[in-house]
N, C-alpha and C positions, 0 to 999 in steps of 0.2 A: 542531551541526554544520552546513554549510552543505551546501546539498542545487542538485543542477541538473539542468535537464531534460537536456543534455551535457556531460560532460568529454569537450575531445578532449586527448589526452597525443600531445603532439608539436606546437610552435608555428613547422613551415617552410611551404614554401608547400603543400603537401598541408591541415596544422593549419588554416591561417590560410582557406584559400579556403572551407575545412568549417565553421567557423568564423563567417564571415563571410554564409554561408548559414542556417544556420542561426539567425545573431543578427536578421536583416534578417527572418526569420520569427517573430518574438520571442520567441525560446525562449532560457533564460536557460542562459550557455553560461560553461562557465572552459576556459580553452588553459592547461596546464599544459607549458612549453618548455624544455630541459636547457639549452639556449645551445649545444649544438655540431652542428650542419648539417652533413651530408654534404661540403656544397661552402663551406665555413667557410674552406679554406687555397687558392680560387678566387681572381682579380685581379677577373671579371665574370662576371654569368649571360650565358647568350645563347640563339638561338631562342627568344627570350619576347618574340613580338611589343611593340613600343609601348614593352618596356623591356631592347633588346639594350644590353649590356654598363652594365648596371647592376652595384655592387658586392653579392653576396647579403643584406650586411648593413644596408645600403641599404634593400632590396626589401623584406625580411623589416618592418624597421622601418617602412616604411608601411604595410605590410599589418597590423600591430599596430597601428596608428593609427587604420585601417579599421576593424578589426573594434571597437575598443574605443570607435569613436564609433554604435555602433548598441548600446551598451551588455553586452556579451560580457568578459569579466574576460580581462587575461594573467598569468599569474603564470609568474614565474622558479623552477624544480624539477625534480628527479627523483624521477620514483615510478617505487617500490620493490617495491611488493604491489596488486594490484587482489582482490578478496574479490568472490565474489555475496551478494543480500542479495534477499528475497520480492519487492522492489519495482524491485531493477536492482543498482549495485555501489555499493561502499564502494571508494575510492583513497586509498590511502597514499604521502605523499614520503617524501623521508630525514629531513625535517628533524619527522618525526613529525605531520604534517599530514594530518587523515582529511577527505575532502569525498564525499557522496553522489551517484552521478549516475543516470537513466533507463534511458540509453544512453549507450556508449563508442564513439570514434572515435580510432582508434589511427593516427598517420603519426608512428610514432620515428625510421623511415627506415633506414640501415642502417650497417656499418662494415665499410669495407675493408682487409681481411687482404690483405697485399703482399707479392712476392716478394723471399726473404731476401737484398738485396745491399747492398752498403754503401755509405749515402746516398742510396739513392732515397727514403724515407718523408719525406727534409727534402723532395724536390722534387716531391713529388705534387700535383696540382692546378696549380702553377707551367709549367716545362718536363720533368714525367712525368707524360703523360696514360693515359687508357684511349677516350677516347668522339670519336671525329673529330667529331662535329656540336656537342660542349659547347666545343672546344677548339681545333680543325680548321683553321681558317679562320688562328686567329693565329700557327700553324707552315706555313703556305704556303709552298714554295721553297725549306724550310731540309734540311739532313740530318736527315732523321725511322729513327729507329730502332726496333722491336719487340720486345720483349723476350719468348721463346716459354716461355710457362712452362704453357699449358695445350692446348687445342684449338680456340683461338678465334684462332690467330699468324696462321696464313695469312690468314684472315680481315681480321683489322683489317689486315695488310700492304696487301692489296688495298686495302681502303677508304682508306689513307693515302696511297697510290700515288694516289689519285683528287688530290693534295694537294701533291704534290710526286716531280718524274721522281729524288731522292737518295733512293731507300726503303733499309737495309739492315732481312736480319731475322739476327738472334740466337739461330742456334737452340739455346744454351745448353744442350749438352747432352741436351735432347727427345728428343723424336719426328723422324725420320728424315721429311721433305716422302715424298707418295709419287711416283710416274713423272709421273702429268699436274700435278701443284702443282709439280715441278722446271720441267717442261715453260711452265705458267703465270709460275713466279716469272721462267723467264728470258727470254719473250715481252714482260714487263712491263720489265725491261730493271733487278730486282731486287735487289741485293746479297744473298749468304748468308753468314754470316761463323760457323764452326765452334765449337766449343770453350764453357766456363763463364762465364759473367759474374760475376764480382764485387766491382766499384764502378762508380759513377758521378762523375765527372770535374767539377769545377766549377771555372770561372774567373769573377773579378767578377760573386762571385754568378749565373751565367750557366752553365747543362749545356755542355760542351765535347767530354766526349768517356765511354765505357766500357772498364772497364779488363777486359779477360779473364785468367782465372784464370794463362795463361803471363806475365802482364806485359804483352803488345802491350794497347796503347788504340788506338780505332777513331775519331774524330773522330763527332763528335755533338751537334746541336743540341735537339735535342725525342727522348724516350724513351717507346714505346708499351707499356702495361704490361696486364694482365689480372688485376684483384684477385679475389678473393672475397669474395662478398657476404652478408656475416652479419647478416639481421634481427636490430635491437636490440628485442626483447623479450619478454626473458626472465619478467618479472613477469606475462605472460597462462597459463604454466604453470600454475598454482593455477587457473583456467577450464580446463584443457585443452587450450589453443590453442600449440601446438607448433609450430617451425618444422619444412620440411619445403623438402630439394633442390630447385630447380627449374631447369630449362635446355635448351637448341635442339641439335636434334640429337644427343643425346646428353652434350654437354657440361656438364655443370655452371658455372651462373653464379654459385651459392651459394644461400641458404636466404630464405626468404618466409613470410610466414604465410599460409596457405590461404584463400582465399574465392572468392565469388563475383563474376560481374560485378555491379560497384556498389559492392562492399565486403563485401556482407555475408557473416560469417565463421558456421562452425560453432553459435556459441556464440549463443542469440539476447539480443538488444541489444549486438552487439557487430561493430562495420565499421571495418575497415582499409583505408589508401589510401598512395598515394606508395609510397616507396621499401619499405617496412616491406612493400610488396606484388606490388610490381615490379621490381627493381634496374636493369631499362636506364629505367625512366622520369626524364626528362628534370624542369625545373623548371615547365615548362608543362603537362607532363603531367601531374606529380604535383598541380599547382593546379590541373586538370579535375577529375582523379580526385577531389580531396577536394570537389570543387563538389558532383559528382555523388552521392557518399556523403551529405554534408549531405541533400541534397534530398531524397535515401530517407529519412534516419533523420529527418527533419522528417512524411513523411508517416505511418512507423513509428509513429510518440506521435500523430499526427488520429486512425489507425484504432482504437488503444488508447483515448484520449479519446473518438469517440465507441461504442466500446462500453460504456467506464464509462457513458457518460449516457446511454445505451439500460435497461443495468443497474436503474439509480437512477431514475428514471422508471416502472420497470415491479415496481421495491418498494413 
C-alpha cells in the first residue's frame, strides 16, 4: 500500500496550491481529483491576478503540471471513504485503490443546489449567475434579472445594479420587501415583478427572457440566482466531520466543514480549504487558503518529526 505524507482530496485551486506548497517542502504528496470542479460550466476565471480570463480547465492543467514538476502525484479518482489509523488515515477510492496518509487536506468544493426553474440549470455559469465578482463585468449594461429565492435577493439586486441600470427583481412569490427596501429599490430605479417564475427562455443559445406562471415573458439577458451550497465531503463522516450550516445575517448560504483559520478541523490531522470550507471563496481566495493550509500541515509534520527524533535520541 502506497504511503504519503499528505493526501490532498480535490484538485481545484485550493488543492493544487496546497499540494504545491507541500511538494516544494519535499513532502510526498498525492492529489486525488474527481475532475468536476464547481466552475466547470464557466468559460473563464476572473479576479485572479495575471490569470484573469483563463478557462478553468486550462488553469487546473497548468496547476497539475506545476505540482508534478516538484514530484507530487496527481491521480483522477473519487474518494469514497476515509478511515482513521494510529499513524494517520487510509483513503479509499471508488476503484478500490487504498492509500495511506499521515495528514489530509480536503478541498473537494461544493455542489450548487439551484432553484427549480425549467431550463435554469443548463444556463448556470453562463448567463445564469450568482456572483457579481465572478461574472458581473461580462453582463454589464445588459438587462439583468434577479430571482428571489432566499434572503440574499435584495443584496444581490443592489450589487448587480452597480453593473447595469436595467435590473429587475423577480419576487417569485417569495417574501415581500420591507417598506425601507421598497423605497431603496425605487430610488435605484429597479423594477420589481410579482408572480412565480417557471422557466427561462433561450434564443440562439442565449438567455432571452423569464417566463412567469401567468405566461408573461419578461425580457432578460442575464439572471442572478442564489444557490444553496452543499459541501462535497460525505466521506468525512466516518471521522466525525459533518457539514454544518453557514450564512450571513441569519441567511443560510449552505453547508461547510467547520474549521479554524488556516483550515484545521476538529479531527487531528485533517485540514480543509476552498469552497468546502467557505462557499463565498473565489478561485484566487481558494488558492490562497490552500497555500495557507499546506504551510500549516508542513509545520505540523515538522513538529511531529522533531518529537520522534528527540524520543529516539533519548531511548
